[in-house]
Backbone bond lengths (Angstrom), bond angles and torsions (degrees), N, CA, C in turn:
res aa  C-N    CA-C-N  psi(-1)  N-CA   C-N-CA  omega(-1)  CA-C   N-CA-C  phi
1 X - - - 1.453 - - 1.541 108.36 -
2 X 1.292 116.07 145.62 1.451 120.13 178.10 1.525 108.40 -83.71
3 X 1.317 115.66 168.51 1.447 120.36 -177.80 1.526 111.72 -70.97
4 X 1.323 118.31 -29.72 1.448 120.74 -178.70 1.524 113.28 -81.37
5 X 1.342 117.30 -10.07 1.465 121.12 -177.22 1.544 108.82 -84.82
6 X 1.341 114.83 121.29 1.482 118.95 -177.02 1.522 112.36 -84.29
7 X 1.322 119.43 -19.57 1.449 121.74 178.82 1.513 113.85 85.80
8 X 1.337 119.40 9.07 1.423 122.26 -178.80 1.518 112.65 -97.48
9 X 1.319 118.84 5.88 1.484 121.12 -176.56 1.531 108.66 -82.86
10 X 1.355 116.90 145.55 1.454 118.75 176.23 1.506 111.35 -68.77
11 X 1.311 115.55 157.16 1.451 120.90 -177.39 1.545 107.68 -75.60
12 X 1.299 116.40 128.29 1.475 119.84 179.08 1.510 112.66 -113.48
13 X 1.302 119.33 -9.12 1.450 122.79 -179.11 1.527 108.77 -82.99
14 X 1.336 117.08 131.82 1.432 121.90 179.35 1.497 109.56 -89.61
15 X 1.308 116.82 136.73 1.469 121.75 -179.86 1.500 108.08 -78.84
16 X 1.330 116.05 125.85 1.448 120.13 178.32 1.527 109.31 -82.74
17 X 1.342 116.59 134.50 1.438 121.15 -178.35 1.505 109.89 -141.56
18 X 1.322 116.49 157.97 1.460 121.58 -179.30 1.522 111.37 -83.95
19 X 1.304 116.91 -32.35 1.462 120.37 -176.82 1.531 109.40 -84.11
20 X 1.343 116.05 147.55 1.456 118.02 178.11 1.513 109.24 -75.05
21 X 1.327 116.54 152.53 1.489 119.55 178.82 1.516 110.52 -65.53
22 X 1.321 115.66 144.11 1.460 119.31 179.71 1.523 108.75 -118.96
23 X 1.320 114.42 151.08 1.463 120.79 178.16 1.516 109.50 -83.93
24 X 1.294 116.28 158.86 1.452 120.50 177.78 1.536 109.07 -68.15
25 X 1.291 116.21 137.25 1.450 121.37 178.81 1.524 109.63 -149.12
26 X 1.318 115.98 158.63 1.441 119.61 -179.67 1.539 109.04 -75.04
27 X 1.309 115.49 146.75 1.436 120.84 -178.24 1.530 107.79 -106.07
28 X 1.341 115.63 78.05 1.472 118.65 -172.94 1.507 112.55 -68.00
29 X 1.328 119.44 -27.88 1.454 119.91 178.75 1.514 110.81 -65.33
30 X 1.336 117.01 -43.96 1.477 119.16 179.52 1.523 110.07 -69.97
31 X 1.304 118.18 -32.16 1.477 120.41 176.06 1.536 110.37 -63.56
32 X 1.339 116.16 -39.45 1.428 120.10 178.90 1.526 111.61 -66.35
33 X 1.329 116.09 -41.56 1.453 120.46 177.18 1.533 111.12 -64.32
34 X 1.317 116.72 -40.85 1.464 119.84 178.30 1.511 112.88 -63.09
35 X 1.346 115.09 -40.56 1.459 117.91 178.28 1.534 109.68 -67.93
36 X 1.311 119.27 -38.68 1.453 122.38 178.47 1.520 111.49 -62.77
37 X 1.318 117.34 -42.48 1.482 121.19 177.54 1.513 110.68 -63.95
38 X 1.330 116.39 -43.49 1.478 119.85 177.88 1.517 111.39 -61.04
39 X 1.319 117.50 -45.14 1.479 119.24 -179.92 1.524 110.55 -65.58
40 X 1.337 117.72 -37.86 1.451 119.77 178.36 1.533 111.28 -63.47
41 X 1.324 116.99 -43.16 1.470 119.64 176.97 1.512 111.28 -64.81
42 X 1.293 116.64 -37.36 1.460 122.23 178.62 1.520 110.63 -61.67
43 X 1.336 116.14 -45.69 1.456 121.57 179.56 1.516 110.76 -64.35
44 X 1.336 118.02 -35.92 1.447 120.57 -179.70 1.540 112.62 -77.68
45 X 1.299 118.72 -37.76 1.464 121.41 -171.80 1.507 114.65 -89.65
46 X 1.311 120.10 -27.11 1.473 121.93 -178.98 1.548 110.57 -61.68
47 X 1.323 119.64 -42.81 1.480 118.50 178.27 1.545 111.72 -64.76
48 X 1.331 118.13 -25.09 1.472 120.73 -179.93 1.511 112.24 -82.49
49 X 1.313 118.20 -13.59 1.463 122.18 -175.21 1.530 113.28 -57.45
50 X 1.337 121.20 -44.27 1.468 118.99 178.52 1.537 113.00 -60.03
51 X 1.331 117.05 -38.41 1.461 120.40 179.76 1.527 110.78 -67.78
52 X 1.338 115.77 -38.24 1.485 118.57 177.03 1.503 111.32 -65.56
53 X 1.320 117.30 -37.78 1.484 120.48 178.51 1.512 110.32 -66.80
54 X 1.352 116.82 -41.60 1.454 119.91 179.39 1.548 110.34 -64.10
55 X 1.328 116.78 -42.37 1.473 118.41 178.07 1.497 112.15 -64.88
56 X 1.330 118.49 -36.26 1.457 122.83 177.09 1.529 111.08 -65.19
57 X 1.327 117.19 -43.83 1.487 121.81 178.96 1.507 110.20 -63.14
58 X 1.350 117.50 -44.33 1.474 120.15 -179.77 1.517 110.60 -64.52
59 X 1.314 117.83 -37.99 1.501 118.75 178.94 1.519 109.58 -66.89
60 X 1.338 118.52 -40.02 1.468 120.74 178.78 1.535 110.50 -65.93
61 X 1.314 118.59 -39.32 1.458 121.97 178.01 1.521 111.51 -65.23
62 X 1.314 117.47 -44.80 1.460 120.30 179.06 1.526 111.93 -64.91
63 X 1.326 117.35 -37.26 1.463 120.77 177.37 1.518 109.39 -64.41
64 X 1.321 117.36 -42.12 1.480 121.21 179.48 1.516 111.43 -65.87
65 X 1.332 116.39 -43.69 1.476 119.29 178.22 1.513 112.40 -66.47
66 X 1.326 117.34 -35.64 1.469 120.46 177.95 1.509 110.81 -68.56
67 X 1.306 117.65 -31.03 1.453 121.75 178.17 1.528 112.29 -72.01
68 X 1.311 117.24 -28.18 1.477 120.56 -179.99 1.509 112.62 -86.53
69 X 1.335 118.79 -17.39 1.469 121.90 -177.12 1.523 109.47 -67.44
70 X 1.339 117.01 139.12 1.453 120.50 178.29 1.535 109.27 -69.47
71 X 1.310 116.02 134.27 1.452 121.41 -178.66 1.524 108.92 -113.28
72 X 1.321 116.50 124.00 1.464 121.48 174.89 1.503 116.04 77.23
73 X 1.296 119.99 6.00 1.486 121.59 177.66 1.524 108.10 -85.83
74 X 1.334 114.32 131.86 1.470 119.91 -179.66 1.498 111.27 -118.62
């Protein structure tokens, strides 16, 4: 860049490429794959949800009981 160039000018040079330009379009194949992955995770994780809730409740109960325990009293 020259010293007089401030760098605030828009780009006017066109990038040369081998592939023809394409218009924006929806990618339905990737949407289908995304939905399939989501449903697969849902099928795997929903049966584990009761166990996760039980583990969360047990951790909250043990935290509460540990907070009530006397510390350092002899």
